[in-house]
C-alpha positions as a Python dict, from the first residue, in 0.01 Angstrom:
ca = {
    (1, 'M'): (0, 0, 0),
    (2, 'S'): (-324, -152, -206),
    (3, 'S'): (-633, -154, 39),
    (4, 'N'): (-687, -512, -67),
    (5, 'K'): (-811, -781, 204),
    (6, 'I'): (-515, -1028, 356),
    (7, 'Q'): (-656, -1381, 239),
    (8, 'L'): (-476, -1645, 456),
    (9, 'Y'): (-541, -2051, 418),
    (10, 'N'): (-647, -2171, 740),
    (11, 'T'): (-616, -2516, 824),
    (12, 'L'): (-893, -2507, 1030),
    (13, 'S'): (-1158, -2441, 771),
    (14, 'R'): (-933, -2605, 487),
    (15, 'E'): (-1005, -2294, 284),
    (16, 'K'): (-846, -1945, 208),
    (17, 'E'): (-1023, -1677, 434),
    (18, 'I'): (-1025, -1296, 474),
    (19, 'F'): (-808, -1215, 757),
    (20, 'E'): (-971, -997, 1030),
    (21, 'P'): (-779, -954, 1375),
    (22, 'I'): (-1001, -1029, 1678),
    (23, 'T'): (-920, -684, 1816),
    (24, 'P'): (-887, -431, 1482),
    (25, 'G'): (-526, -307, 1382),
    (26, 'Q'): (-345, -583, 1647),
    (27, 'V'): (-246, -943, 1572),
    (28, 'G'): (-160, -1173, 1836),
    (29, 'M'): (67, -1457, 1687),
    (30, 'Y'): (214, -1745, 1829),
    (31, 'T'): (466, -1948, 1665),
    (32, 'C'): (596, -2324, 1774),
    (33, 'G'): (959, -2303, 1886),
    (34, 'P'): (1235, -2546, 1858),
    (35, 'T'): (1295, -2819, 2090),
    (36, 'V'): (1684, -2729, 2205),
    (37, 'Y'): (1876, -3030, 2226),
    (38, 'D'): (2084, -3000, 1868),
    (39, 'Y'): (2132, -2772, 1611),
    (40, 'A'): (1831, -2691, 1395),
    (41, 'H'): (1804, -2831, 1054),
    (42, 'I'): (1717, -2616, 724),
    (43, 'G'): (1390, -2831, 723),
    (44, 'N'): (1296, -2688, 1126),
    (45, 'L'): (1423, -2340, 965),
    (46, 'R'): (1175, -2328, 688),
    (47, 'A'): (899, -2290, 970),
    (48, 'Y'): (1051, -1950, 1092),
    (49, 'V'): (1106, -1837, 719),
    (50, 'F'): (747, -1900, 657),
    (51, 'A'): (620, -1724, 1040),
    (52, 'D'): (862, -1432, 926),
    (53, 'I'): (697, -1350, 615),
    (54, 'L'): (364, -1390, 755),
    (55, 'R'): (462, -1154, 999),
    (56, 'R'): (608, -907, 772),
    (57, 'T'): (317, -940, 523),
    (58, 'L'): (93, -833, 852),
    (59, 'E'): (294, -538, 960),
    (60, 'Y'): (322, -453, 583),
    (61, 'S'): (-44, -425, 573),
    (62, 'G'): (-26, -182, 854),
    (63, 'L'): (-119, -422, 1106),
    (64, 'K'): (60, -452, 1481),
    (65, 'V'): (172, -797, 1523),
    (66, 'N'): (274, -954, 1884),
    (67, 'Q'): (469, -1278, 1803),
    (68, 'V'): (558, -1480, 2049),
    (69, 'M'): (722, -1836, 2062),
    (70, 'N'): (834, -2087, 2302),
    (71, 'I'): (1186, -2236, 2326),
    (72, 'T'): (1118, -2641, 2453),
    (73, 'D'): (1376, -2719, 2684),
    (74, 'I'): (1148, -2969, 2885),
    (75, 'G'): (907, -3226, 2872),
    (76, 'H'): (924, -3321, 2482),
    (77, 'L'): (942, -3691, 2411),
    (78, 'S'): (1103, -3834, 2089),
    (79, 'S'): (710, -3831, 1928),
    (80, 'D'): (435, -3635, 1967),
    (81, 'A'): (274, -3939, 2099),
    (82, 'D'): (408, -3938, 2425),
    (83, 'S'): (632, -4190, 2378),
    (84, 'G'): (1017, -4275, 2349),
    (85, 'E'): (1318, -4098, 2479),
    (86, 'D'): (1293, -3742, 2596),
    (87, 'K'): (1490, -3526, 2353),
    (88, 'M'): (1656, -3302, 2613),
    (89, 'T'): (1768, -3634, 2753),
    (90, 'K'): (1863, -3738, 2467),
    (91, 'G'): (2092, -3441, 2419),
    (92, 'L'): (2259, -3456, 2765),
    (93, 'K'): (2366, -3796, 2680),
    (94, 'R'): (2499, -3736, 2348),
    (95, 'E'): (2734, -3490, 2501),
    (96, 'G'): (2833, -3708, 2801),
    (97, 'K'): (2653, -3481, 3047),
    (98, 'E'): (2499, -3579, 3358),
    (99, 'L'): (2138, -3598, 3391),
    (100, 'T'): (2042, -3267, 3580),
    (101, 'L'): (1816, -3008, 3553),
    (102, 'E'): (2081, -2771, 3552),
    (103, 'N'): (2264, -2914, 3257),
    (104, 'M'): (1949, -2987, 3102),
    (105, 'R'): (1905, -2594, 3131),
    (106, 'A'): (2272, -2519, 2966),
    (107, 'L'): (2220, -2747, 2663),
    (108, 'A'): (1921, -2551, 2584),
    (109, 'E'): (2072, -2216, 2644),
    (110, 'F'): (2364, -2342, 2405),
    (111, 'Y'): (2127, -2443, 2122),
    (112, 'T'): (1900, -2159, 2157),
    (113, 'G'): (2175, -1939, 2112),
    (114, 'K'): (2275, -2113, 1784),
    (115, 'F'): (1910, -2120, 1702),
    (116, 'K'): (1892, -1724, 1748),
    (117, 'E'): (2220, -1690, 1516),
    (118, 'D'): (2040, -1905, 1232),
    (119, 'L'): (1743, -1680, 1266),
    (120, 'E'): (1959, -1348, 1228),
    (121, 'K'): (2175, -1512, 956),
    (122, 'L'): (1836, -1575, 733),
    (123, 'N'): (1705, -1189, 789),
    (124, 'I'): (1428, -1317, 1030),
    (125, 'K'): (1256, -1077, 1298),
    (126, 'M'): (1328, -1195, 1633),
    (127, 'P'): (999, -1249, 1790),
    (128, 'N'): (844, -1006, 2059),
    (129, 'G'): (856, -1284, 2319),
    (130, 'M'): (1072, -1615, 2336),
    (131, 'Y'): (1037, -1777, 2671),
    (132, 'F'): (1180, -2113, 2788),
    (133, 'A'): (935, -2360, 2888),
    (134, 'S'): (1120, -2468, 3192),
    (135, 'D'): (1052, -2089, 3356),
    (136, 'Y'): (710, -2115, 3334),
    (137, 'V'): (574, -2466, 3481),
    (138, 'T'): (389, -2331, 3744),
    (139, 'L'): (143, -2197, 3442),
    (140, 'D'): (125, -2562, 3330),
    (141, 'V'): (63, -2698, 3697),
    (142, 'E'): (-254, -2458, 3712),
    (143, 'L'): (-398, -2509, 3377),
    (144, 'I'): (-375, -2910, 3453),
    (145, 'K'): (-553, -2856, 3793),
    (146, 'K'): (-808, -2637, 3608),
    (147, 'L'): (-842, -2954, 3335),
    (148, 'E'): (-854, -3178, 3667),
    (149, 'E'): (-1125, -2956, 3832),
    (150, 'K'): (-1326, -2991, 3543),
    (151, 'G'): (-1309, -3377, 3495),
    (152, 'F'): (-1099, -3399, 3178),
    (153, 'T'): (-811, -3587, 3329),
    (154, 'Y'): (-730, -3927, 3470),
    (155, 'K'): (-412, -4084, 3621),
    (156, 'T'): (-212, -4372, 3510),
    (157, 'S'): (100, -4517, 3665),
    (158, 'D'): (298, -4285, 3427),
    (159, 'G'): (131, -3963, 3425),
    (160, 'I'): (-175, -3755, 3426),
    (161, 'Y'): (-371, -3756, 3105),
    (162, 'F'): (-632, -3581, 2921),
    (163, 'D'): (-943, -3753, 2827),
    (164, 'T'): (-1036, -3697, 2447),
    (165, 'A'): (-1372, -3872, 2469),
    (166, 'K'): (-1481, -3605, 2682),
    (167, 'F'): (-1388, -3348, 2424),
    (168, 'P'): (-1661, -3414, 2130),
    (169, 'D'): (-1456, -3169, 1885),
    (170, 'Y'): (-1155, -3337, 1897),
    (171, 'G'): (-963, -3355, 1554),
    (172, 'T'): (-1157, -3074, 1390),
    (173, 'L'): (-823, -2933, 1314),
    (174, 'W'): (-741, -3221, 1024),
    (175, 'G'): (-1096, -3324, 977),
    (176, 'G'): (-1193, -3601, 1221),
    (177, 'K'): (-1130, -3918, 1433),
    (178, 'R'): (-850, -4160, 1347),
    (179, 'T'): (-908, -4527, 1298),
    (180, 'W'): (-668, -4753, 1461),
    (181, 'N'): (-539, -5088, 1411),
    (182, 'E'): (-600, -5342, 1694),
    (183, 'D'): (-218, -5362, 1695),
    (184, 'E'): (-164, -5000, 1714),
    (185, 'T'): (172, -4928, 1873),
    (186, 'R'): (57, -4628, 2090),
    (187, 'I'): (-199, -4838, 2273),
    (188, 'A'): (63, -5119, 2331),
    (189, 'K'): (325, -4876, 2459),
    (190, 'N'): (47, -4742, 2732),
    (191, 'P'): (-238, -5008, 2794),
    (192, 'E'): (-365, -4790, 3068),
    (193, 'K'): (-477, -4518, 2850),
    (194, 'K'): (-855, -4511, 2795),
    (195, 'N'): (-840, -4379, 2414),
    (196, 'P'): (-554, -4420, 2166),
    (197, 'E'): (-577, -4033, 2125),
    (198, 'D'): (-560, -3940, 2494),
    (199, 'F'): (-216, -3771, 2532),
    (200, 'A'): (10, -3693, 2869),
    (201, 'L'): (-43, -3350, 3071),
    (202, 'W'): (217, -3441, 3346),
    (203, 'K'): (470, -3722, 3277),
    (204, 'F'): (604, -3864, 3613),
    (205, 'S'): (974, -3899, 3647),
    (206, 'E'): (1166, -4045, 3942),
    (207, 'K'): (1509, -3926, 3839),
    (208, 'I'): (1441, -3556, 3789),
    (209, 'G'): (1192, -3312, 3735),
    (210, 'F'): (968, -3046, 3903),
    (211, 'P'): (732, -3106, 4218),
    (212, 'S'): (365, -3098, 4165),
    (213, 'S'): (79, -3263, 4402),
    (214, 'W'): (73, -3537, 4148),
    (215, 'G'): (428, -3637, 4223),
    (216, 'Q'): (761, -3524, 4039),
    (217, 'G'): (790, -3523, 3675),
    (218, 'F'): (769, -3292, 3361),
    (219, 'P'): (485, -3096, 3198),
    (220, 'G'): (384, -3243, 2858),
    (221, 'W'): (482, -3075, 2539),
    (222, 'H'): (144, -2957, 2412),
    (223, 'I'): (37, -2791, 2756),
    (224, 'E'): (353, -2577, 2779),
    (225, 'C'): (236, -2414, 2432),
    (226, 'S'): (-135, -2376, 2544),
    (227, 'A'): (3, -2243, 2903),
    (228, 'L'): (246, -1976, 2740),
    (229, 'S'): (40, -1843, 2440),
    (230, 'M'): (-233, -1779, 2692),
    (231, 'K'): (-46, -1621, 2911),
    (232, 'F'): (111, -1371, 2625),
    (233, 'L'): (-166, -1346, 2420),
    (234, 'G'): (-481, -1399, 2604),
    (235, 'E'): (-733, -1702, 2583),
    (236, 'Q'): (-793, -1647, 2241),
    (237, 'F'): (-578, -1496, 2012),
    (238, 'D'): (-552, -1487, 1601),
    (239, 'L'): (-278, -1705, 1461),
    (240, 'H'): (-91, -2015, 1549),
    (241, 'T'): (213, -2154, 1296),
    (242, 'G'): (394, -2437, 1275),
    (243, 'G'): (506, -2719, 1050),
    (244, 'V'): (237, -2949, 916),
    (245, 'D'): (358, -3247, 1121),
    (246, 'H'): (209, -3057, 1428),
    (247, 'I'): (-142, -3046, 1284),
    (248, 'S'): (-274, -3409, 1390),
    (249, 'I'): (-115, -3450, 1741),
    (250, 'H'): (31, -3139, 1890),
    (251, 'H'): (-173, -2888, 1753),
    (252, 'T'): (-506, -3111, 1761),
    (253, 'N'): (-409, -3141, 2162),
    (254, 'E'): (-340, -2781, 2204),
    (255, 'I'): (-701, -2705, 2087),
    (256, 'A'): (-833, -2996, 2304),
    (257, 'Q'): (-699, -2895, 2645),
    (258, 'S'): (-734, -2507, 2604),
    (259, 'E'): (-1072, -2502, 2488),
    (260, 'S'): (-1166, -2742, 2782),
    (261, 'A'): (-1007, -2515, 3030),
    (262, 'T'): (-1166, -2215, 2914),
    (263, 'D'): (-1515, -2350, 2845),
    (264, 'K'): (-1480, -2381, 2480),
    (265, 'K'): (-1397, -2066, 2394),
    (266, 'P'): (-1233, -2083, 2025),
    (267, 'F'): (-865, -2073, 2116),
    (268, 'V'): (-703, -1960, 1789),
    (269, 'K'): (-894, -1800, 1491),
    (270, 'Y'): (-675, -1902, 1230),
    (271, 'W'): (-413, -2174, 1233),
    (272, 'M'): (-131, -2171, 946),
    (273, 'H'): (123, -2466, 849),
    (274, 'N'): (433, -2485, 641),
    (275, 'E'): (514, -2799, 460),
    (276, 'F'): (824, -2996, 484),
    (277, 'V'): (1162, -2944, 317),
    (278, 'D'): (1246, -3297, 167),
    (279, 'L'): (1588, -3455, 115),
    (280, 'G'): (1610, -3711, -144),
    (281, 'G'): (1227, -3769, -118),
    (282, 'E'): (1262, -3839, 247),
    (283, 'K'): (1139, -3628, 528),
    (284, 'M'): (1430, -3419, 699),
    (285, 'A'): (1469, -3512, 1055),
    (286, 'K'): (1689, -3399, 1320),
    (287, 'S'): (1657, -3726, 1555),
    (288, 'A'): (1745, -3940, 1274),
    (289, 'G'): (2060, -3755, 1161),
    (290, 'S'): (1936, -3637, 817),
    (291, 'G'): (1930, -3303, 877),
    (292, 'I'): (2135, -3021, 696),
    (293, 'T'): (2235, -2735, 917),
    (294, 'L'): (2275, -2362, 806),
    (295, 'N'): (2643, -2405, 878),
    (296, 'T'): (2653, -2669, 618),
    (297, 'I'): (2516, -2451, 350),
    (298, 'I'): (2780, -2162, 452),
    (299, 'E'): (3073, -2394, 457),
    (300, 'R'): (2972, -2454, 90),
    (301, 'G'): (3057, -2125, 24),
    (302, 'L'): (2667, -2016, -23),
    (303, 'S'): (2474, -1733, 165),
    (304, 'P'): (2192, -1797, 424),
    (305, 'I'): (1979, -1571, 219),
    (306, 'T'): (2023, -1780, -82),
    (307, 'Y'): (1828, -2058, 93),
    (308, 'R'): (1562, -1805, 217),
    (309, 'F'): (1537, -1700, -158),
    (310, 'W'): (1512, -2069, -262),
    (311, 'L'): (1253, -2137, -20),
    (312, 'L'): (1032, -1806, -121),
    (313, 'M'): (1020, -1943, -487),
    (314, 'A'): (778, -2195, -338),
    (315, 'S'): (463, -2175, -184),
    (316, 'Y'): (476, -2222, 212),
    (317, 'R'): (189, -2503, 124),
    (318, 'T'): (403, -2681, -101),
    (319, 'K'): (662, -2963, -34),
    (320, 'V'): (1007, -2876, -148),
    (321, 'N'): (1309, -3112, -211),
    (322, 'F'): (1613, -3001, -146),
    (323, 'N'): (1919, -3057, -361),
    (324, 'W'): (2238, -2876, -371),
    (325, 'D'): (2208, -2792, -766),
    (326, 'A'): (1894, -2613, -720),
    (327, 'L'): (2080, -2409, -430),
    (328, 'G'): (2301, -2313, -612),
    (329, 'A'): (2145, -2208, -905),
    (330, 'S'): (1951, -1981, -677),
    (331, 'E'): (2259, -1818, -549),
    (332, 'V'): (2324, -1725, -899),
    (333, 'A'): (1987, -1584, -928),
    (334, 'L'): (2007, -1382, -621),
    (335, 'K'): (2374, -1250, -669),
    (336, 'R'): (2205, -1149, -1043),
    (337, 'L'): (1939, -954, -877),
    (338, 'Y'): (2167, -784, -644),
    (339, 'H'): (2378, -669, -913),
    (340, 'L'): (2097, -542, -1110),
    (341, 'Y'): (1990, -357, -796),
    (342, 'L'): (2341, -206, -763),
    (343, 'D'): (2327, -84, -1123),
    (344, 'L'): (2040, 133, -1008),
    (345, 'G'): (2283, 374, -840),
    (346, 'E'): (2283, 564, -491),
    (347, 'S'): (1950, 791, -550),
    (348, 'V'): (1623, 673, -435),
    (349, 'G'): (1301, 813, -590),
    (350, 'E'): (943, 737, -544),
    (351, 'I'): (766, 395, -481),
    (352, 'D'): (626, 294, -820),
    (353, 'K'): (252, 250, -758),
    (354, 'N'): (144, 24, -1026),
    (355, 'Y'): (415, -241, -924),
    (356, 'Q'): (365, -189, -565),
    (357, 'A'): (-5, -254, -652),
    (358, 'K'): (98, -611, -820),
    (359, 'F'): (331, -687, -537),
    (360, 'T'): (70, -628, -276),
    (361, 'A'): (-197, -843, -454),
    (362, 'C'): (59, -1115, -493),
    (363, 'I'): (162, -1129, -126),
    (364, 'L'): (-176, -1070, 35),
    (365, 'N'): (-311, -1345, -141),
    (366, 'D'): (-173, -1628, 99),
    (367, 'L'): (188, -1536, 69),
    (368, 'D'): (219, -1583, -313),
    (369, 'T'): (587, -1546, -273),
    (370, 'P'): (657, -1717, -610),
    (371, 'R'): (463, -1474, -796),
    (372, 'A'): (601, -1142, -570),
    (373, 'L'): (935, -1264, -680),
    (374, 'S'): (849, -1259, -1053),
    (375, 'I'): (697, -910, -990),
    (376, 'L'): (1036, -798, -855),
    (377, 'W'): (1242, -917, -1163),
    (378, 'D'): (994, -753, -1366),
    (379, 'L'): (1012, -441, -1170),
    (380, 'I'): (1409, -454, -1137),
    (381, 'R'): (1430, -467, -1541),
    (382, 'D'): (1180, -236, -1621),
    (383, 'E'): (1400, 70, -1807),
    (384, 'N'): (1046, 253, -1850),
    (385, 'V'): (1043, 336, -1459),
    (386, 'S'): (1339, 542, -1379),
    (387, 'S'): (1663, 400, -1174),
    (388, 'A'): (1568, 580, -863),
    (389, 'D'): (1196, 495, -851),
    (390, 'R'): (1304, 153, -906),
    (391, 'K'): (1530, 131, -620),
    (392, 'A'): (1252, 289, -398),
    (393, 'T'): (1011, 21, -491),
    (394, 'V'): (1267, -291, -437),
    (395, 'F'): (1324, -125, -63),
    (396, 'D'): (921, -139, -36),
    (397, 'F'): (889, -501, -154),
    (398, 'D'): (1195, -605, 78),
    (399, 'R'): (996, -494, 381),
    (400, 'V'): (834, -834, 309),
    (401, 'L'): (1074, -1047, 132),
    (402, 'G'): (1379, -970, 369),
    (403, 'L'): (1650, -1047, 105),
    (404, 'G'): (1853, -745, 266),
    (405, 'F'): (1879, -531, -45),
    (406, 'E'): (1900, -226, 185),
    (407, 'S'): (2225, -335, 328),
    (408, 'L'): (2404, -419, 11),
    (409, 'K'): (2692, -185, -46),
    (410, 'E'): (2927, -135, -345),
    (411, 'E'): (3235, -334, -363),
    (412, 'N'): (3584, -199, -306),
    (413, 'I'): (3703, -194, -658),
    (414, 'P'): (4085, -218, -632),
    (415, 'E'): (4318, 87, -748),
    (416, 'E'): (4432, -99, -1056),
    (417, 'I'): (4079, -160, -1184),
    (418, 'L'): (3956, 182, -1096),
    (419, 'K'): (4270, 330, -1323),
    (420, 'L'): (4218, 114, -1627),
    (421, 'A'): (3824, 221, -1623),
    (422, 'K'): (3913, 577, -1616),
    (423, 'E'): (4149, 510, -1887),
    (424, 'R'): (3878, 330, -2082),
    (425, 'L'): (3655, 629, -2000),
    (426, 'E'): (3888, 869, -2153),
    (427, 'A'): (3933, 644, -2447),
    (428, 'R'): (3545, 639, -2506),
    (429, 'K'): (3528, 1005, -2496),
    (430, 'N'): (3799, 1033, -2729),
    (431, 'K'): (3631, 774, -2949),
    (432, 'D'): (3919, 538, -2965),
    (433, 'Y'): (3683, 242, -2952),
    (434, 'K'): (3963, 30, -3035),
    (435, 'K'): (4165, 107, -2726),
    (436, 'S'): (3821, 82, -2527),
    (437, 'D'): (3771, -243, -2605),
    (438, 'E'): (4105, -355, -2527),
    (439, 'L'): (4098, -169, -2174),
    (440, 'R'): (3750, -345, -2128),
    (441, 'A'): (3899, -715, -2195),
    (442, 'K'): (4184, -642, -1950),
    (443, 'I'): (3952, -542, -1680),
    (444, 'N'): (3745, -878, -1744),
    (445, 'S'): (4076, -1056, -1742),
    (446, 'L'): (4137, -947, -1386),
    (447, 'G'): (3786, -1037, -1263),
    (448, 'Y'): (3575, -747, -1325),
    (449, 'E'): (3348, -602, -1571),
    (450, 'V'): (3228, -263, -1666),
    (451, 'K'): (2921, -149, -1773),
    (452, 'D'): (2858, 189, -1954),
    (453, 'L'): (2558, 422, -1805),
    (454, 'P'): (2412, 757, -1904),
    (455, 'D'): (2583, 909, -1666),
    (456, 'G'): (2919, 732, -1665),
    (457, 'Q'): (3025, 336, -1602),
    (458, 'K'): (2975, 74, -1353),
    (459, 'I'): (3243, -128, -1227),
    (460, 'S'): (3149, -466, -1046),
    (461, 'K'): (3325, -827, -974),
    (462, 'L'): (3265, -1129, -1215),
}
C-alpha cells in the first residue's frame, strides 16, 4: 500500500480535497437508501456501486468505516419538493392492497429483500446498519420539536414546514439561491408556504399515519435522513453519499434542518454524489416506468458483475448512457480478464509493489476506476511478473474493485476433453506435431481450447 493521501471531490466545496476524517482512523458514512415501493432499477443501483467503491477504498487505505443506510418506507412523496402522490401509497395501489400501515410495511419488507438481493449480486458490501424509517418516527418528531422550539418552523393546513428564510446559508451545497418564475409550480401547489424553498417536516394525513402533537401524519423524507444519520453517526460525521438529483433539494434540506437543530454545527464534512445512468439520452426513472432492473440483465444472459464492471469503466462523476451493445462488449472483456486470471495457475505469490503503487495512485485520486482497470489489464498481461505474484496482486486490487476474482474456480472439463488433451500432450512429447494440431482442432470443435504452458497445458471453455 502507498502512503498517498486520499483525494475526493467534495460537492460542498466543488473541488477535490484531501480526505481527513473527523476522528483519525475512523469514518462515519451515510448512504441515502432506496424508497422501497418497487424493484430498484440499474440507475438507482449505480449509487450503491459508487458508495461501495468509496467504502472499499477507505478500508483499503486502512480506515475503519461505519456505513449507515436508511430504507424509506414512509414519508416520500413523488417529488423531492413535497408534492404528488406518496410513493409507498402508489405501490400499494399498484398491487391492489388496502392502504394501511401494516400493508405499507409488508410492501417495504418485500422490496427491501429484493434490494438486498441486488446488492449481493453486484458484490456490494452490506452497510453496517440498514434501518427502516418507520421504526424511528419518534426520532423525527423529537428533531422537529427541537426545530420548533428554536423558531424554524410554521404550520399550514397540510403540515409543519421549515422556514428557509431563517437559515441564511440555505443552498450552499449547490451554490446559491434559486430564481423562481411567478408561476412556479411549487408555489401554485401550496400558496401557504412563506418561501418557495420551504419544505415539509411533517405532513398531515387523515387516512393513516403516526400520532404527533401536531396531528396524525408522516415525517417528511428529508427529516428521516437527518434523524437517522445523527442517531447512528453523531451530529457531525465524515461522508454523505447519494445521486446528483439529491443535491439541490434533499441534501440541501438535510443540511438546513440538521445545522439549525444543532446551532449551526457543520453537519457533514464531505458530500459525494454519483451521476445518472441515462437510457437513450433520458434519465432512467422508476416512477416513469423507464427503469431496467438487474433481473432484466440476468434474463438477457449477462452477469450482474458485468454491470458493475461497465460502471467502473467510467468515473462515478460522469453521466453514462446505457445500451445493450456496450454491456455485451463489457461481458466479453470481463470474461477475457477472468480467463487470463485463471491461466495464472493456482499458486499465490507476493503483491507486486510497483503495480500496487500505480493502482493505489489511481484509486486514491477520487476513485479513478477507469485508470485502475487499465492498470489491472497491464498487470495481468505482464509476463515479467511471475504468475503467482500477478495472482496475488489481482487479489489485492479486487479488494477495491469487487469483481469476484478470488471466488473464480476452474470449470469442470468433460472427461472426453481431458482424454483428448492428454493424447495431445503425449503427441507433443513425441514431437508428433501433426497429430497434436489435429487433436487441438477436435478439442476446439467441441467448444474448448487448450493452451500450452511451461508446466503443462490449460484447458478452458471457448
